[in-house]
Backbone as ProteinMPNN parsed JSONL, in Angstrom:
{"seq_chain_A": "MNVFIDTNILAYAYDLSEPIKREKCFNILKEVFSGEKRAFISSQILGELFYTLVKNFRKPLDKEKARIVIGSFVNSPNWVKFDYNSNTIEKAVILSNEYNVPFWDCLIAATMLENNIFTIYTENESDFRKIPGIKVLNPL", "coords_chain_A": {"N_chain_A": [[-4.998, -9.243, -13.469], [-4.328, -9.795, -9.995], [-2.587, -6.895, -7.936], [-1.595, -5.427, -5.189], [-1.209, -2.687, -3.42], [1.427, -1.006, -2.112], [1.91, 1.722, 0.017], [2.817, 3.752, -0.486], [2.954, 4.05, -2.912], [0.808, 5.092, -2.777], [0.669, 7.503, -1.255], [2.088, 9.155, -2.99], [0.644, 9.803, -5.055], [-0.852, 12.042, -4.025], [1.318, 13.416, -3.518], [2.31, 16.846, -3.34], [4.327, 17.93, -3.613], [6.3, 16.136, -5.381], [6.462, 16.086, -8.457], [6.48, 14.27, -10.822], [6.38, 11.708, -10.246], [3.898, 11.92, -8.933], [2.1, 12.182, -10.313], [1.847, 9.644, -12.236], [1.611, 7.778, -10.268], [-0.883, 8.828, -9.749], [-2.471, 8.057, -11.702], [-2.853, 5.062, -11.515], [-4.351, 5.165, -9.781], [-6.438, 6.4, -10.512], [-7.654, 5.198, -12.186], [-8.271, 2.732, -11.091], [-10.413, 3.678, -8.553], [-11.823, 4.262, -10.892], [-13.059, 1.792, -11.116], [-11.282, 1.09, -14.02], [-9.781, -0.345, -13.434], [-9.303, -3.46, -10.598], [-7.87, -2.933, -7.424], [-5.908, -3.967, -4.173], [-5.71, -3.792, -0.873], [-4.761, -3.014, 2.758], [-5.963, -2.515, 6.133], [-3.571, -2.121, 7.566], [-2.271, -0.516, 5.751], [-4.125, 1.836, 4.816], [-3.29, 3.402, 7.411], [-1.319, 3.609, 7.404], [-1.052, 5.281, 5.568], [-2.771, 7.576, 6.63], [-1.355, 8.276, 8.238], [1.076, 9.198, 6.91], [0.159, 11.143, 4.98], [-0.603, 12.65, 7.026], [1.689, 14.296, 8.64], [3.845, 12.987, 7.648], [4.031, 14.62, 4.969], [5.59, 17.451, 3.354], [4.236, 18.838, 2.972], [1.99, 18.53, 4.409], [-1.569, 17.2, 4.949], [-4.337, 18.089, 6.546], [-6.006, 16.519, 9.149], [-8.991, 16.294, 8.435], [-9.525, 16.431, 5.823], [-7.547, 14.827, 5.199], [-8.604, 13.117, 6.503], [-10.641, 12.34, 4.516], [-9.764, 11.896, 2.314], [-8.761, 8.927, 3.105], [-11.726, 8.001, 3.329], [-12.358, 7.735, 1.053], [-10.973, 5.553, 0.496], [-12.328, 3.325, 1.564], [-14.723, 3.46, 1.096], [-15.004, 3.254, -2.048], [-15.629, -0.112, -3.902], [-13.897, -1.286, -5.368], [-11.748, -1.066, -3.651], [-10.177, -3.339, -2.749], [-9.803, -4.205, 0.544], [-8.388, -6.446, 2.797], [-7.899, -7.418, 6.356], [-5.379, -8.071, 8.68], [-4.43, -10.249, 10.787], [-4.225, -12.241, 14.532], [-2.391, -14.302, 13.183], [-1.536, -13.697, 10.937], [0.045, -11.399, 11.814], [1.569, -13.193, 13.517], [3.428, -14.903, 11.307], [4.216, -12.547, 9.85], [6.555, -11.64, 11.605], [8.113, -14.023, 11.848], [8.321, -13.856, 8.585], [10.167, -11.91, 8.919], [12.313, -12.255, 10.546], [13.069, -14.101, 10.004], [14.246, -13.333, 6.624], [15.416, -10.918, 7.563], [14.203, -8.064, 7.45], [12.023, -5.523, 7.533], [9.739, -5.327, 9.615], [7.049, -4.236, 9.34], [7.163, -4.223, 6.265], [6.991, -6.954, 6.745], [4.434, -7.386, 7.301], [2.303, -6.793, 5.609], [3.347, -8.164, 3.153], [3.201, -10.194, 4.395], [0.039, -10.404, 4.729], [-0.796, -9.973, 1.974], [0.568, -12.629, 1.224], [-1.298, -14.625, 2.559], [-3.388, -13.772, 1.568], [-3.298, -15.178, -1.334], [-2.915, -13.25, -2.802], [0.423, -12.325, -5.286], [1.482, -9.839, -6.536], [2.397, -6.785, -6.374], [2.403, -3.261, -6.232], [5.588, -1.252, -5.304], [6.98, 1.71, -4.419], [9.567, 0.187, -2.74], [11.65, -1.795, -3.517], [13.819, -3.455, -2.75], [13.157, -4.805, -0.23], [11.033, -6.085, -0.305], [11.765, -7.597, -2.682], [12.979, -9.379, -1.461], [11.794, -11.866, -0.033], [10.049, -14.688, -0.25], [8.082, -15.617, -2.762], [6.646, -13.26, -2.939], [6.183, -10.468, -6.48], [7.255, -7.684, -7.138], [6.177, -5.398, -8.295], [7.83, -1.553, -9.787], [6.061, 1.051, -10.368], [7.088, 3.269, -10.688]], "CA_chain_A": [[-4.056, -9.36, -12.401], [-4.467, -9.265, -9.196], [-1.994, -6.345, -7.537], [-1.642, -4.865, -3.785], [-0.71, -1.551, -3.436], [1.438, -0.184, -0.882], [1.498, 3.119, 1.228], [4.181, 4.89, -0.788], [2.07, 4.617, -4.381], [-0.801, 5.524, -2.689], [0.859, 9.053, -0.599], [2.767, 10.366, -3.854], [-0.957, 10.307, -5.764], [-1.154, 13.394, -3.196], [2.441, 14.116, -2.635], [2.278, 17.516, -4.323], [6.133, 18.235, -4.046], [6.872, 15.164, -6.224], [5.374, 15.953, -9.5], [6.481, 13.091, -11.588], [5.656, 10.204, -8.86], [2.359, 11.977, -8.714], [1.132, 11.654, -11.863], [1.992, 8.53, -12.498], [0.755, 6.724, -9.374], [-2.17, 9.169, -9.568], [-2.911, 7.64, -12.985], [-2.913, 4.218, -11.409], [-5.361, 5.307, -9.118], [-7.602, 7.146, -11.28], [-7.741, 3.723, -12.799], [-9.252, 1.591, -9.673], [-11.455, 4.515, -8.29], [-12.872, 4.213, -11.878], [-13.075, 0.668, -12.513], [-11.63, -0.181, -14.888], [-8.829, -1.707, -12.862], [-9.133, -3.62, -9.188], [-6.163, -3.13, -6.374], [-6.067, -5.004, -3.159], [-4.81, -2.395, 0.154], [-5.21, -3.473, 4.26], [-6.027, -1.37, 6.9], [-2.288, -1.229, 7.726], [-1.975, 0.845, 4.755], [-4.872, 2.764, 5.213], [-4.149, 3.788, 8.425], [0.13, 4.177, 7.013], [-1.306, 6.228, 4.415], [-3.244, 8.717, 6.757], [0.228, 9.006, 8.761], [1.983, 9.481, 6.382], [-0.694, 12.125, 4.835], [-0.843, 14.076, 8.387], [3.16, 14.257, 9.454], [5.057, 13.079, 6.112], [4.183, 15.57, 3.485], [6.057, 18.981, 3.606], [2.701, 20.021, 3.764], [0.721, 17.755, 5.148], [-2.78, 17.192, 4.549], [-4.653, 18.482, 7.694], [-6.9, 15.194, 9.592], [-10.05, 16.137, 7.768], [-8.762, 16.471, 3.99], [-6.864, 12.737, 5.273], [-9.943, 11.595, 6.021], [-11.41, 12.512, 3.554], [-8.83, 10.174, 1.72], [-8.874, 7.374, 3.66], [-12.971, 7.739, 3.085], [-12.694, 7.26, -0.382], [-10.533, 4.347, 0.047], [-12.691, 2.991, 2.864], [-15.918, 3.242, 0.632], [-14.779, 2.488, -2.865], [-15.978, -0.889, -4.105], [-12.493, -0.915, -6.489], [-10.699, -0.965, -3.631], [-10.737, -4.382, -1.871], [-9.921, -4.221, 1.786], [-8.043, -6.912, 3.863], [-7.296, -6.865, 7.252], [-4.512, -9.217, 9.574], [-4.802, -10.654, 12.561], [-3.052, -12.555, 15.179], [-2.105, -14.801, 12.921], [-0.686, -13.167, 9.653], [1.63, -11.257, 12.523], [2.985, -14.134, 13.856], [3.904, -14.698, 9.655], [4.932, -11.73, 9.107], [7.348, -11.836, 12.852], [8.612, -15.495, 10.918], [8.986, -13.566, 7.064], [11.07, -10.427, 9.393], [13.836, -12.495, 11.62], [14.022, -15.234, 8.305], [14.375, -12.765, 5.616], [15.874, -9.536, 7.429], [13.316, -6.971, 6.411], [11.464, -4.598, 7.648], [8.22, -6.255, 9.83], [5.68, -3.822, 8.773], [6.89, -4.405, 5.436], [6.28, -8.291, 6.014], [3.031, -7.987, 7.572], [2.248, -6.281, 3.643], [3.084, -9.332, 2.381], [1.803, -12.087, 5.179], [-1.812, -10.186, 4.383], [-1.133, -10.449, 0.648], [-0.104, -14.02, 0.971], [-2.439, -15.391, 3.064], [-5.263, -13.516, 0.448], [-2.709, -15.322, -2.948], [-1.973, -11.751, -3.88], [1.306, -12.232, -4.824], [2.449, -8.936, -6.823], [2.85, -5.38, -5.007], [2.973, -2.339, -6.546], [6.193, -0.159, -4.908], [8.833, 1.728, -4.603], [10.217, -0.239, -1.555], [11.534, -3.285, -4.476], [14.841, -4.122, -2.63], [12.893, -4.796, 1.122], [9.511, -7.299, -0.822], [12.449, -8.441, -3.199], [13.581, -10.324, -0.887], [10.307, -12.382, 0.282], [9.694, -15.725, -1.528], [6.381, -15.834, -3.458], [6.61, -11.992, -4.056], [6.531, -10.161, -7.076], [7.569, -6.605, -7.65], [6.672, -3.934, -9.769], [7.762, -0.397, -10.096], [5.332, 1.647, -11.189], [8.198, 4.834, -10.769]], "C_chain_A": [[-4.314, -8.745, -11.082], [-2.989, -8.087, -8.352], [-2.739, -5.871, -6.127], [-0.759, -3.447, -4.528], [0.24, -0.999, -2.503], [1.378, 1.218, -0.94], [2.276, 4.731, -0.19], [3.424, 4.966, -2.294], [1.052, 5.332, -4.503], [-0.922, 7.373, -2.285], [1.467, 9.511, -1.995], [1.695, 10.413, -4.953], [-1.616, 11.392, -5.402], [-0.575, 14.025, -2.45], [2.462, 15.478, -3.906], [3.783, 18.567, -4.121], [7.003, 17.204, -4.686], [6.091, 15.412, -7.522], [4.912, 14.827, -10.321], [6.303, 12.23, -11.074], [4.339, 10.56, -8.388], [1.475, 11.491, -9.057], [1.366, 9.833, -12.508], [1.722, 7.292, -11.194], [-0.62, 7.561, -8.654], [-3.384, 8.131, -10.798], [-3.997, 5.967, -12.675], [-3.749, 4.165, -10.144], [-6.964, 5.602, -8.869], [-7.764, 5.86, -11.588], [-8.147, 2.383, -11.878], [-10.233, 2.514, -9.558], [-12.453, 4.179, -9.759], [-13.583, 3.194, -12.331], [-12.896, 0.011, -13.15], [-10.01, -0.949, -14.452], [-9.436, -2.24, -11.239], [-7.772, -3.663, -7.926], [-6.996, -3.729, -5.249], [-4.933, -4.09, -2.053], [-5.43, -3.602, 1.568], [-5.538, -2.07, 4.738], [-4.666, -0.943, 7.067], [-2.053, -0.446, 6.885], [-3.097, 1.939, 4.585], [-4.47, 4.324, 6.219], [-2.114, 4.084, 8.315], [-0.613, 5.683, 5.985], [-1.595, 7.287, 5.589], [-2.412, 9.327, 7.769], [0.496, 9.788, 7.642], [1.503, 11.816, 5.361], [-0.434, 13.355, 5.539], [0.76, 14.549, 8.899], [3.933, 13.993, 7.891], [4.764, 13.563, 5.307], [5.273, 16.92, 3.969], [5.673, 19.74, 3.869], [1.774, 19.121, 3.541], [-0.841, 18.308, 5.026], [-3.401, 17.643, 6.413], [-6.031, 17.361, 7.831], [-8.321, 15.61, 8.783], [-9.927, 16.253, 6.778], [-8.349, 14.997, 4.038], [-8.302, 11.735, 5.509], [-10.629, 11.486, 5.254], [-10.85, 11.124, 2.59], [-9.038, 9.254, 2.136], [-10.568, 6.966, 3.184], [-12.854, 7.558, 1.892], [-12.06, 6.198, -0.25], [-11.871, 3.497, 0.292], [-14.011, 2.347, 2.038], [-15.956, 3.538, -0.672], [-15.249, 1.293, -3.263], [-14.752, -1.45, -4.999], [-11.423, -1.753, -5.804], [-10.718, -2.583, -2.552], [-9.552, -4.421, -1.113], [-9.483, -5.611, 2.389], [-7.654, -6.039, 5.4], [-6.143, -8.003, 7.723], [-5.385, -9.715, 10.865], [-4.284, -11.445, 12.975], [-2.024, -13.739, 14.276], [-0.929, -14.807, 11.481], [0.137, -12.073, 10.362], [2.316, -12.495, 13.595], [3.483, -14.835, 12.629], [4.627, -14.148, 9.295], [6.589, -11.208, 10.45], [8.975, -13.16, 11.946], [9.489, -14.656, 9.6], [10.425, -12.612, 8.261], [12.256, -11.471, 10.031], [14.399, -13.975, 9.544], [14.944, -14.181, 7.186], [15.413, -11.671, 5.897], [15.061, -8.693, 6.84], [12.051, -6.95, 7.27], [9.705, -5.626, 8.609], [6.968, -5.417, 9.717], [5.594, -3.78, 7.428], [6.638, -6.475, 5.095], [4.862, -8.948, 6.668], [2.483, -6.951, 6.638], [2.318, -7.741, 3.853], [2.533, -10.77, 2.977], [1.061, -11.644, 4.751], [-1.94, -11.015, 3.226], [-0.761, -12.186, 0.271], [-0.549, -14.833, 1.275], [-3.376, -14.885, 1.959], [-5.001, -13.979, -1.006], [-3.032, -14.207, -3.869], [-0.641, -12.089, -3.804], [2.074, -11.581, -5.922], [2.091, -7.884, -6.098], [3.579, -4.257, -6.055], [3.926, -1.578, -5.389], [6.733, 0.146, -5.127], [9.662, 0.758, -3.684], [10.726, -1.443, -2.538], [12.784, -4.207, -3.487], [14.173, -4.945, -0.757], [11.463, -5.863, 0.335], [10.776, -8.454, -1.562], [12.916, -9.649, -2.696], [12.768, -11.837, 0.056], [9.751, -13.472, -0.745], [7.948, -15.383, -1.258], [6.055, -14.065, -3.531], [6.785, -11.349, -4.839], [6.523, -8.938, -6.906], [7.425, -5.705, -8.873], [6.608, -2.811, -8.933], [7.404, 0.435, -10.273], [6.777, 3.081, -11.796], [9.377, 4.381, -11.263]], "O_chain_A": [[-4.491, -7.538, -10.916], [-2.075, -8.889, -8.158], [-3.949, -5.881, -5.902], [-0.082, -3.259, -5.538], [-0.409, -0.197, -1.831], [0.843, 1.832, -1.863], [2.171, 5.927, -0.462], [3.359, 6.091, -2.79], [0.49, 5.926, -5.424], [-1.771, 8.206, -2.601], [1.185, 10.706, -2.089], [1.965, 11.198, -5.863], [-2.609, 11.837, -5.977], [-0.871, 14.729, -1.485], [2.592, 15.241, -5.107], [4.009, 19.712, -4.511], [8.23, 17.275, -4.617], [4.991, 14.864, -7.594], [3.774, 14.424, -10.563], [5.718, 11.536, -11.905], [3.674, 9.843, -7.641], [0.532, 10.799, -8.675], [0.648, 9.234, -13.31], [1.679, 6.077, -11.39], [-1.22, 7.279, -7.617], [-4.544, 7.732, -10.701], [-5.097, 5.655, -13.132], [-3.804, 3.114, -9.507], [-7.902, 5.415, -8.094], [-8.314, 5.396, -10.589], [-8.241, 1.211, -12.244], [-11.118, 2.385, -10.404], [-13.647, 3.894, -9.666], [-14.366, 3.171, -13.281], [-13.417, -1.079, -13.385], [-9.371, -1.821, -15.041], [-10.057, -1.365, -10.635], [-6.914, -4.539, -7.822], [-8.207, -3.953, -5.223], [-3.759, -3.803, -2.287], [-6.174, -4.578, 1.472], [-5.475, -0.974, 4.181], [-4.343, 0.225, 6.851], [-1.502, 0.578, 7.29], [-2.711, 3.017, 4.133], [-4.845, 5.492, 6.122], [-1.63, 4.779, 9.208], [-0.392, 6.893, 6.044], [-0.649, 8.068, 5.69], [-2.535, 10.482, 8.178], [0.132, 10.956, 7.51], [2.071, 12.902, 5.247], [-0.181, 14.497, 5.155], [0.699, 15.396, 9.79], [4.479, 14.869, 7.22], [5.236, 12.992, 4.323], [5.551, 17.07, 5.159], [5.935, 20.781, 4.472], [0.947, 19.01, 2.635], [-1.214, 19.481, 5.012], [-2.668, 17.387, 7.367], [-6.9, 17.275, 6.963], [-8.742, 14.5, 8.458], [-11.109, 16.001, 6.542], [-8.664, 14.139, 3.213], [-8.792, 10.662, 5.157], [-11.359, 10.498, 5.174], [-11.266, 9.998, 2.315], [-9.67, 8.48, 1.417], [-10.788, 5.84, 2.737], [-13.793, 6.806, 1.633], [-12.548, 5.411, -1.061], [-12.459, 3.015, -0.676], [-14.371, 1.175, 2.151], [-16.968, 4.196, -0.912], [-16.066, 1.431, -2.352], [-15.117, -2.579, -5.327], [-10.628, -2.558, -6.288], [-11.47, -2.603, -1.578], [-8.45, -4.598, -1.631], [-10.542, -6.208, 2.581], [-7.334, -4.875, 5.64], [-6.075, -8.942, 6.93], [-6.431, -9.573, 11.497], [-3.522, -11.934, 12.142], [-0.921, -14.001, 14.756], [0.015, -15.53, 11.16], [1.044, -11.648, 9.645], [3.371, -12.495, 14.229], [4.259, -15.692, 13.052], [5.585, -14.518, 8.616], [7.512, -10.504, 10.039], [10.172, -13.04, 11.684], [10.712, -14.658, 9.457], [11.602, -12.944, 8.127], [13.364, -11.047, 9.702], [15.253, -14.32, 8.728], [16.156, -14.31, 7.013], [16.204, -11.33, 5.017], [15.185, -8.544, 5.624], [11.307, -7.868, 7.616], [8.894, -6.37, 8.056], [5.884, -5.925, 10.003], [4.515, -3.458, 6.928], [6.343, -7.105, 4.08], [4.36, -10.072, 6.678], [2.139, -5.981, 7.314], [1.553, -8.407, 4.55], [1.931, -11.761, 2.565], [0.802, -12.38, 3.799], [-2.575, -12.058, 3.072], [-1.375, -12.889, -0.531], [-0.488, -15.896, 0.658], [-4.149, -15.708, 1.468], [-5.766, -13.649, -1.912], [-3.294, -14.147, -5.07], [-0.163, -12.236, -2.679], [3.051, -12.151, -6.408], [1.407, -8.097, -5.096], [4.717, -4.255, -6.525], [3.263, -1.192, -4.426], [7.481, -0.365, -5.961], [10.766, 0.6, -4.205], [9.986, -2.397, -2.296], [12.736, -5.437, -3.458], [15.006, -5.655, -0.193], [11.033, -6.482, 1.308], [10.871, -9.647, -1.276], [13.187, -10.684, -3.304], [13.436, -12.655, 0.688], [9.158, -13.222, -1.795], [7.137, -15.118, -0.371], [5.135, -13.71, -4.269], [7.93, -10.963, -4.608], [5.477, -8.703, -6.301], [8.087, -5.407, -9.867], [5.934, -2.674, -7.912], [8.316, 1.233, -10.485], [7.131, 3.523, -12.89], [10.314, 5.16, -11.436]]}, "name": "protein", "num_of_chains": 1, "seq": "MNVFIDTNILAYAYDLSEPIKREKCFNILKEVFSGEKRAFISSQILGELFYTLVKNFRKPLDKEKARIVIGSFVNSPNWVKFDYNSNTIEKAVILSNEYNVPFWDCLIAATMLENNIFTIYTENESDFRKIPGIKVLNPL"}
């Protein structure tokens, strides 16, 4: 199954203040990094992850450690990375307006849909369930 991974799942794998969520999410990442599974992320997810690591944690990572984390995703062949473009942004705006979902979530959904990925691992069930064509799996 092709699964897109949302920022919150990636971030929990590094969040020492959430040990139960950390373990579940770490195991997902471990399966991908080891090559047992393949997963999909976008440049947006990598940017959000960096910001979360250095700004949103109770004990933020320093920027160099966060750079290493981001680099591990960038350099791994088991993480398929997608970029978005102006057409993706336009689709995200349409989705946001039509389904009353935050733009940044719609940008993830639009990126997924244009790359034929229809399933997402996320904790944010309420927003992604509103978008037709997206199946939400919450591993937490």
